[in-house]
GUMIPA-110964 format. One line per 4 residues: number of its first residue (from 0); their letters; for each residue x, y, z of C-alpha. Coordinates in Angstrom, 1 decimal, always signed. Layout:
N
NUM	A	X,Y,Z; ... .
***
This chain:
480
0	XXXX	+98.4,+117.5,+94.5; +100.2,+120.5,+96.0; +103.3,+120.0,+98.2; +101.1,+120.5,+101.3 .
4	XXXX	+98.6,+117.8,+100.4; +98.7,+114.2,+101.4; +96.3,+111.3,+101.6; +94.9,+109.3,+104.6 .
8	XXXX	+94.0,+105.7,+103.8; +91.4,+104.3,+106.2; +92.1,+100.7,+105.3; +95.1,+99.0,+103.7 .
12	XXXX	+97.5,+96.1,+104.4; +101.2,+97.3,+104.1; +102.1,+94.6,+106.6; +100.3,+91.6,+105.1 .
16	XXXX	+102.6,+90.3,+102.3; +105.8,+91.1,+104.2; +104.6,+89.4,+107.4; +103.7,+86.3,+105.4 .
20	XXXX	+107.0,+86.3,+103.5; +108.4,+83.4,+105.4; +107.8,+81.1,+108.4; +108.7,+80.9,+111.3 .
24	XXXX	+110.1,+84.4,+110.7; +109.2,+86.8,+107.9; +111.9,+87.3,+105.3; +110.9,+90.8,+104.3 .
28	XXXX	+110.3,+94.1,+106.0; +107.4,+96.5,+105.3; +109.5,+98.7,+103.1; +110.3,+96.0,+100.6 .
32	XXXX	+108.5,+95.7,+97.3; +107.3,+92.1,+97.1; +106.7,+90.4,+93.8; +104.6,+87.2,+93.8 .
36	XXXX	+106.5,+84.1,+93.0; +105.4,+82.6,+89.7; +107.5,+79.6,+88.7; +106.5,+76.8,+86.3 .
40	XXXX	+103.7,+76.4,+83.8; +100.9,+75.8,+86.3; +101.8,+79.0,+88.2; +101.9,+80.9,+85.0 .
44	XXXX	+98.4,+79.6,+84.1; +97.1,+80.7,+87.5; +98.7,+84.1,+87.0; +97.0,+84.5,+83.7 .
48	XXXX	+93.6,+83.5,+85.0; +93.9,+85.8,+88.0; +95.2,+88.8,+86.0; +92.8,+91.1,+87.8 .
52	XXXX	+94.9,+90.8,+91.0; +98.2,+92.8,+90.9; +101.1,+90.4,+91.5; +103.2,+92.8,+93.6 .
56	XXXX	+102.8,+94.7,+96.8; +100.6,+97.8,+96.4; +101.3,+99.6,+99.6; +104.8,+98.7,+100.9 .
60	XXXX	+106.1,+101.7,+102.9; +108.2,+103.1,+100.0; +105.1,+103.0,+97.8; +103.2,+104.9,+100.5 .
64	XXXX	+106.0,+107.5,+100.8; +106.1,+108.0,+97.0; +102.4,+108.4,+96.9; +102.2,+110.8,+99.8 .
68	XXXX	+100.0,+108.5,+101.7; +101.3,+109.6,+105.0; +98.7,+108.3,+107.4; +97.1,+104.8,+107.1 .
72	XXXX	+95.1,+102.4,+109.2; +97.3,+99.2,+109.1; +94.9,+96.3,+109.1; +96.1,+93.2,+110.9 .
76	XXXX	+94.6,+90.1,+109.3; +95.3,+86.5,+110.2; +94.1,+84.8,+107.1; +90.8,+83.1,+107.5 .
80	XXXX	+91.2,+79.4,+106.7; +88.2,+79.5,+104.5; +90.5,+81.0,+101.9; +93.0,+78.2,+102.3 .
84	XXXX	+90.7,+75.1,+102.6; +89.0,+75.2,+99.3; +85.9,+73.4,+98.1; +85.2,+72.0,+94.6 .
88	XXXX	+88.9,+71.8,+93.8; +89.8,+68.3,+92.4; +92.8,+67.6,+94.7; +93.1,+64.1,+93.1 .
92	XXXX	+93.6,+65.8,+89.7; +95.9,+68.7,+90.5; +97.3,+67.7,+93.8; +97.8,+69.5,+97.2 .
96	XXXX	+101.0,+71.1,+96.1; +99.4,+72.8,+93.1; +96.6,+74.2,+95.3; +99.4,+75.7,+97.5 .
100	XXXX	+101.0,+77.1,+94.4; +97.7,+78.6,+93.3; +97.3,+80.3,+96.7; +100.9,+81.5,+96.6 .
104	XXXX	+100.5,+83.1,+93.2; +97.3,+84.9,+94.1; +98.3,+86.1,+97.6; +102.0,+86.7,+97.3 .
108	XXXX	+102.5,+84.7,+100.5; +105.5,+82.4,+101.0; +104.7,+78.7,+100.5; +106.0,+77.9,+104.0 .
112	XXXX	+103.6,+80.5,+105.6; +100.6,+79.0,+103.6; +101.4,+75.5,+104.7; +101.8,+76.5,+108.3 .
116	XXXX	+98.5,+78.4,+108.4; +96.6,+75.3,+107.1; +97.7,+73.4,+110.2; +95.7,+75.3,+112.8 .
120	XXXX	+93.0,+77.8,+113.6; +94.7,+79.6,+116.4; +93.8,+83.1,+115.0; +94.5,+85.0,+118.2 .
124	XXXX	+98.1,+83.7,+118.4; +98.5,+84.6,+114.8; +97.2,+88.1,+115.6; +99.7,+88.5,+118.4 .
128	XXXX	+102.6,+87.5,+116.2; +101.4,+89.9,+113.4; +101.1,+92.8,+115.9; +104.6,+92.2,+117.3 .
132	XXXX	+105.9,+92.2,+113.7; +104.2,+95.5,+113.0; +105.4,+97.1,+116.2; +109.0,+96.1,+115.5 .
136	XXXX	+108.8,+97.6,+112.0; +108.8,+101.1,+113.4; +111.9,+103.2,+112.6; +114.0,+104.4,+109.7 .
140	XXXX	+113.7,+103.2,+106.1; +116.7,+101.3,+104.7; +117.8,+104.3,+102.8; +117.4,+106.6,+105.8 .
144	XXXX	+115.0,+109.1,+104.1; +111.8,+108.1,+105.8; +110.5,+106.9,+109.2; +107.6,+104.8,+110.2 .
148	XXXX	+105.7,+105.3,+113.5; +102.6,+103.9,+115.0; +100.4,+106.6,+116.6; +98.5,+105.9,+119.8 .
152	XXXX	+96.1,+108.9,+119.7; +95.5,+112.1,+117.7; +98.2,+114.1,+119.5; +100.7,+111.4,+118.5 .
156	XXXX	+99.4,+111.7,+114.9; +99.8,+115.5,+114.8; +103.3,+115.5,+116.2; +104.4,+112.8,+113.7 .
160	XXXX	+102.9,+114.7,+110.8; +104.9,+117.8,+111.7; +108.0,+115.8,+110.6; +107.9,+115.7,+106.8 .
164	XXXX	+109.8,+112.4,+106.7; +107.3,+110.5,+108.9; +104.8,+107.9,+107.8; +102.1,+107.2,+110.4 .
168	XXXX	+100.3,+103.9,+111.0; +97.2,+103.5,+113.0; +96.5,+99.9,+114.2; +93.3,+98.2,+113.1 .
172	XXXX	+92.1,+94.6,+112.9; +90.1,+93.0,+110.1; +87.8,+90.3,+111.3; +86.3,+89.2,+114.7 .
176	XXXX	+87.5,+85.6,+113.9; +90.6,+86.6,+116.0; +88.5,+86.9,+119.2; +88.0,+83.2,+119.8 .
180	XXXX	+84.5,+82.3,+118.9; +85.0,+80.6,+115.6; +83.6,+77.0,+115.7; +87.0,+75.4,+115.0 .
184	XXXX	+88.5,+77.2,+118.1; +85.4,+77.0,+120.4; +84.4,+73.4,+119.7; +83.4,+71.7,+122.9 .
188	XXXX	+83.4,+74.9,+124.9; +80.3,+76.2,+126.7; +78.9,+79.6,+125.9; +80.3,+80.9,+129.2 .
192	XXXX	+83.7,+79.6,+128.4; +83.7,+81.2,+124.9; +82.6,+84.5,+126.4; +85.4,+84.2,+128.9 .
196	XXXX	+87.9,+83.6,+126.1; +86.6,+86.6,+124.2; +86.9,+88.8,+127.3; +90.5,+87.7,+127.9 .
200	XXXX	+91.5,+88.3,+124.3; +89.9,+91.7,+124.1; +91.7,+92.7,+127.3; +94.9,+91.5,+125.8 .
204	XXXX	+94.6,+93.6,+122.7; +93.6,+96.7,+124.7; +96.8,+96.2,+126.7; +99.0,+96.3,+123.6 .
208	XXXX	+101.6,+99.2,+123.7; +99.5,+100.6,+120.7; +96.0,+99.2,+121.0; +93.9,+99.0,+117.9 .
212	XXXX	+91.8,+102.0,+117.0; +89.2,+100.0,+115.0; +88.1,+96.5,+114.3; +85.9,+94.9,+111.6 .
216	XXXX	+83.8,+92.6,+113.7; +82.9,+90.6,+110.5; +84.8,+89.5,+107.5; +84.3,+86.9,+104.8 .
220	XXXX	+83.4,+83.8,+106.9; +81.3,+82.8,+109.9; +83.2,+83.8,+113.1; +80.7,+82.8,+115.8 .
224	XXXX	+79.7,+86.5,+116.5; +77.7,+88.0,+113.7; +76.7,+87.4,+110.1; +78.7,+88.6,+107.1 .
228	XXXX	+77.6,+89.9,+103.7; +78.1,+88.1,+100.4; +81.5,+89.3,+99.1; +82.6,+86.7,+96.6 .
232	XXXX	+81.6,+86.7,+92.9; +82.0,+84.1,+90.2; +84.3,+82.2,+89.8; +85.7,+82.6,+93.4 .
236	XXXX	+82.4,+81.7,+95.0; +82.5,+78.3,+93.5; +85.7,+77.3,+95.4; +85.4,+79.5,+98.5 .
240	XXXX	+82.4,+78.7,+100.7; +81.0,+81.6,+102.8; +77.5,+80.3,+103.1; +77.6,+79.4,+106.8 .
244	XXXX	+76.4,+82.4,+108.9; +75.9,+84.6,+105.8; +73.2,+87.3,+106.3; +72.7,+86.4,+109.9 .
248	XXXX	+72.4,+89.1,+112.6; +74.5,+89.6,+115.8; +74.3,+86.8,+118.4; +74.8,+87.0,+122.1 .
252	XXXX	+78.5,+86.4,+121.9; +78.7,+89.1,+119.3; +77.0,+91.6,+121.5; +79.3,+90.6,+124.4 .
256	XXXX	+82.3,+91.3,+122.1; +80.9,+94.6,+120.8; +80.2,+96.0,+124.3; +83.7,+95.1,+125.5 .
260	XXXX	+85.3,+96.6,+122.5; +83.4,+99.8,+122.7; +83.6,+100.0,+126.5; +86.1,+102.2,+128.3 .
264	XXXX	+86.2,+100.4,+131.7; +88.6,+97.8,+130.3; +90.9,+100.2,+128.3; +90.6,+102.4,+125.2 .
268	XXXX	+87.5,+102.2,+123.1; +87.9,+100.2,+119.9; +85.6,+101.5,+117.2; +83.6,+98.9,+115.3 .
272	XXXX	+84.1,+99.0,+111.5; +80.9,+97.8,+109.9; +82.3,+96.8,+106.6; +81.6,+93.1,+105.8 .
276	XXXX	+78.8,+92.9,+108.4; +75.6,+91.4,+106.9; +72.8,+93.9,+106.4; +70.8,+92.3,+109.2 .
280	XXXX	+73.8,+92.7,+111.6; +74.3,+96.3,+110.4; +70.6,+97.1,+111.1; +70.9,+95.8,+114.6 .
284	XXXX	+74.1,+97.7,+115.2; +72.7,+100.9,+113.8; +69.8,+100.7,+116.2; +72.2,+100.1,+119.1 .
288	XXXX	+74.3,+103.1,+118.1; +71.3,+105.4,+117.7; +70.1,+104.5,+121.1; +73.5,+104.8,+122.7 .
292	XXXX	+74.2,+108.2,+121.2; +70.8,+109.5,+122.2; +71.4,+108.5,+125.8; +75.1,+109.6,+125.8 .
296	XXXX	+75.4,+112.9,+123.8; +78.7,+113.7,+125.4; +80.2,+110.3,+124.4; +78.8,+109.4,+121.0 .
300	XXXX	+80.1,+106.5,+119.0; +80.5,+107.0,+115.2; +79.7,+104.5,+112.5; +82.8,+103.7,+110.5 .
304	XXXX	+82.9,+102.0,+107.1; +86.6,+101.9,+106.2; +86.5,+100.6,+102.6; +83.2,+100.5,+100.7 .
308	XXXX	+81.1,+101.6,+97.8; +77.4,+102.5,+97.4; +74.6,+100.4,+95.8; +72.1,+103.2,+94.8 .
312	XXXX	+69.2,+101.6,+96.7; +67.0,+104.0,+98.6; +66.6,+101.8,+101.7; +68.3,+98.9,+103.4 .
316	XXXX	+65.3,+96.6,+102.9; +65.3,+97.3,+99.1; +69.0,+96.6,+98.9; +68.5,+93.0,+100.1 .
320	XXXX	+65.1,+92.3,+98.6; +66.9,+90.5,+95.8; +69.6,+88.0,+96.6; +73.2,+89.1,+96.1 .
324	XXXX	+74.0,+87.1,+92.9; +75.8,+88.0,+89.7; +72.7,+89.1,+87.8; +71.8,+91.6,+90.4 .
328	XXXX	+74.7,+93.9,+89.6; +75.4,+92.9,+86.0; +73.7,+95.8,+84.1; +73.8,+98.6,+86.7 .
332	XXXX	+76.2,+101.5,+87.0; +76.9,+100.8,+90.7; +77.7,+97.6,+92.5; +74.2,+96.6,+93.8 .
336	XXXX	+75.0,+94.0,+96.4; +74.0,+94.6,+100.0; +77.7,+94.7,+101.1; +77.5,+98.3,+99.8 .
340	XXXX	+75.7,+101.2,+101.3; +72.1,+102.3,+100.5; +70.9,+105.9,+100.8; +69.2,+105.1,+104.1 .
344	XXXX	+72.5,+103.8,+105.5; +74.4,+106.9,+104.3; +72.0,+109.1,+106.3; +72.4,+106.9,+109.4 .
348	XXXX	+76.2,+107.2,+109.2; +75.9,+110.9,+108.7; +73.7,+111.2,+111.8; +76.4,+109.5,+113.8 .
352	XXXX	+79.1,+111.8,+112.6; +80.7,+108.7,+111.0; +83.0,+108.2,+108.1; +83.1,+106.1,+104.9 .
356	XXXX	+86.3,+105.3,+103.0; +85.6,+104.8,+99.2; +87.8,+102.0,+98.1; +90.0,+101.2,+95.0 .
360	XXXX	+88.2,+98.0,+94.1; +86.6,+98.5,+90.8; +84.3,+95.6,+91.4; +82.9,+97.3,+94.5 .
364	XXXX	+82.5,+100.7,+92.9; +80.7,+99.6,+89.7; +78.4,+97.1,+88.1; +79.9,+94.2,+86.2 .
368	XXXX	+79.3,+95.4,+82.6; +80.2,+99.0,+83.4; +83.5,+98.0,+84.9; +84.3,+95.5,+82.1 .
372	XXXX	+83.7,+98.3,+79.5; +86.0,+100.7,+81.3; +88.7,+98.1,+81.9; +88.7,+97.1,+78.2 .
376	XXXX	+89.5,+100.7,+77.0; +92.7,+101.0,+75.0; +92.9,+104.7,+75.4; +94.5,+105.0,+78.9 .
380	XXXX	+93.6,+108.7,+79.3; +90.0,+108.0,+78.5; +90.0,+105.0,+80.8; +91.3,+107.2,+83.6 .
384	XXXX	+88.5,+109.7,+83.1; +85.9,+107.0,+83.1; +87.2,+105.5,+86.4; +87.1,+109.0,+87.9 .
388	XXXX	+83.5,+109.3,+86.8; +82.7,+106.0,+88.5; +84.5,+107.1,+91.7; +82.6,+110.4,+91.7 .
392	XXXX	+79.3,+108.5,+91.0; +79.9,+106.7,+94.3; +80.9,+110.0,+96.1; +77.9,+111.9,+94.8 .
396	XXXX	+75.5,+109.3,+96.2; +76.3,+110.8,+99.6; +75.2,+114.2,+98.5; +72.0,+112.7,+96.9 .
400	XXXX	+71.2,+110.8,+100.1; +71.8,+113.5,+102.6; +70.7,+116.5,+100.5; +72.9,+118.9,+102.4 .
404	XXXX	+76.4,+120.3,+102.2; +77.4,+118.3,+105.3; +77.2,+115.1,+103.2; +80.8,+115.9,+102.1 .
408	XXXX	+82.0,+115.7,+105.7; +81.7,+111.9,+105.9; +83.4,+110.8,+102.6; +87.0,+109.6,+102.8 .
412	XXXX	+89.5,+107.3,+101.1; +90.0,+103.6,+102.1; +91.9,+101.7,+99.4; +92.1,+98.1,+100.6 .
416	XXXX	+95.5,+97.9,+98.8; +97.1,+94.5,+99.2; +93.8,+93.1,+100.2; +93.6,+91.1,+97.0 .
420	XXXX	+91.3,+93.6,+95.3; +90.5,+94.1,+91.6; +92.1,+97.5,+91.4; +91.2,+100.3,+89.0 .
424	XXXX	+93.7,+99.6,+86.2; +95.6,+103.0,+86.0; +95.8,+103.3,+89.8; +97.3,+100.0,+90.8 .
428	XXXX	+99.2,+101.0,+93.9; +99.7,+103.7,+96.5; +102.3,+105.3,+94.3; +99.4,+106.3,+91.9 .
432	XXXX	+97.2,+107.9,+94.6; +98.4,+111.5,+93.7; +97.6,+110.8,+90.0; +94.1,+109.7,+91.1 .
436	XXXX	+93.5,+112.8,+93.2; +94.7,+115.1,+90.4; +92.5,+113.2,+87.9; +89.5,+113.5,+90.2 .
440	XXXX	+90.0,+117.3,+90.4; +90.6,+117.6,+86.6; +87.5,+115.6,+85.8; +85.2,+117.9,+87.7 .
444	XXXX	+86.9,+121.0,+86.4; +86.7,+119.9,+82.8; +83.2,+118.5,+82.8; +81.3,+120.3,+85.6 .
448	XXXX	+79.8,+116.9,+86.3; +76.9,+117.0,+88.8; +77.9,+120.6,+89.8; +74.7,+121.2,+91.9 .
452	XXXX	+75.8,+118.4,+94.2; +79.1,+120.1,+94.9; +77.2,+122.4,+97.3; +79.5,+125.3,+96.6 .
456	XXXX	+82.8,+123.5,+97.1; +85.4,+123.6,+94.4; +86.7,+120.4,+92.9; +90.0,+120.9,+94.8 .
460	XXXX	+88.2,+121.4,+98.1; +86.1,+118.2,+97.5; +89.2,+116.1,+96.9; +91.0,+117.6,+99.9 .
464	XXXX	+88.0,+116.7,+102.1; +87.9,+113.1,+100.9; +91.7,+112.6,+100.7; +92.6,+113.8,+104.2 .
468	XXXX	+90.6,+116.6,+105.8; +87.5,+114.5,+106.8; +89.7,+111.7,+108.2; +91.8,+114.2,+110.2 .
472	XXXX	+88.6,+115.7,+111.7; +87.4,+112.2,+112.5; +90.7,+111.3,+114.2; +90.6,+114.6,+116.1 .
476	XXXX	+87.2,+113.7,+117.6; +87.5,+109.9,+118.2; +91.1,+108.9,+118.2; +91.7,+109.5,+121.9 .
***
């Protein structure tokens, strides 16, 4: 990367481990590099068996600064309790304390924070606390060399970027479970009462000093609003149950929330991030957006997918014709599950002038055997080239689907760092983003891979578009 280049990350969690570093108050700030606590034989065994998850913070603010990731959507995420209340775990054999230890090793959260979260389902209160923590983190780094600021609009963003020491956060929320419709929160309430609670909570977040720019309406578990896609693979799916609500569409409460979030009469528009929505829910949402944009050409709404991969299927229907099970993606180059984007979806997103962030989760970018083969490579330079090829295979699918140069206008970068991902081995943290970007350029320059799909762009131009130019154009149009 040149001195003038930087990266925009559409989805990451630089706040997550530091916010959960203690209870009732976090012990760490967002600049601190957090290493997961691994003490005792049981914790060491869990660490070995979860080796695919990095046991330190990937995107603390110093890592962002070193990696020239100067703009990033900070994803607020009160942990869904489905991650904490496990099934098929023999508590009578290993004990409740060992389950807490297992979760501490994998997440990097403090034990006190994990225990506290298991006591309640008040997600909105958790969200308010997490937002206040994020807001108060603004200011100088401990060494005085950097500053962190939350931007409220595109002008804010541009002014901040003019200062070379500035890192800029854009507030986002991952998961509509925070809005108040999850069964554990809404139990005993009428539909009208739940809708009233959703209205109140959305009004509250739109009244924040820095309201969220985006929200993932779905995540891993049923939230009372809309269905989610299958996201857990073996062995995780044997202890984490996401069956309830999976693959459902959008219900009446979900549409109520979506209209309030997108509306301007109650404050700033909050753009819906469709990652994690079930395919059925996405279909319904796409139809809504197509209709809205046709009727409102001066106020169009983009389709945003902040952290994703592609599945290589030609249509949405074909991508869900077979169930999302391990065998479906085992022998294919791309990750074939319906959580990823088909060619038909890519064209719909393109039509809406939307944006897709390609993520750093190797398990989302590639099929099981393809990823295992790359991860097992002893030659690190060869491994880097193969991961770059896999990343490009995902990016080139946009050009194949759209069949036009403008396909390259909707591809961006959305790492999901510190989201408990299975990272690409040589690029384990935000510090390695410049290495990835340089490697992506070098791979195309050295191989000429799929050159007809470059549509006249140079490798350097393609990487600049996906690393920051497309996101900046998107912010310029919609971050108002």
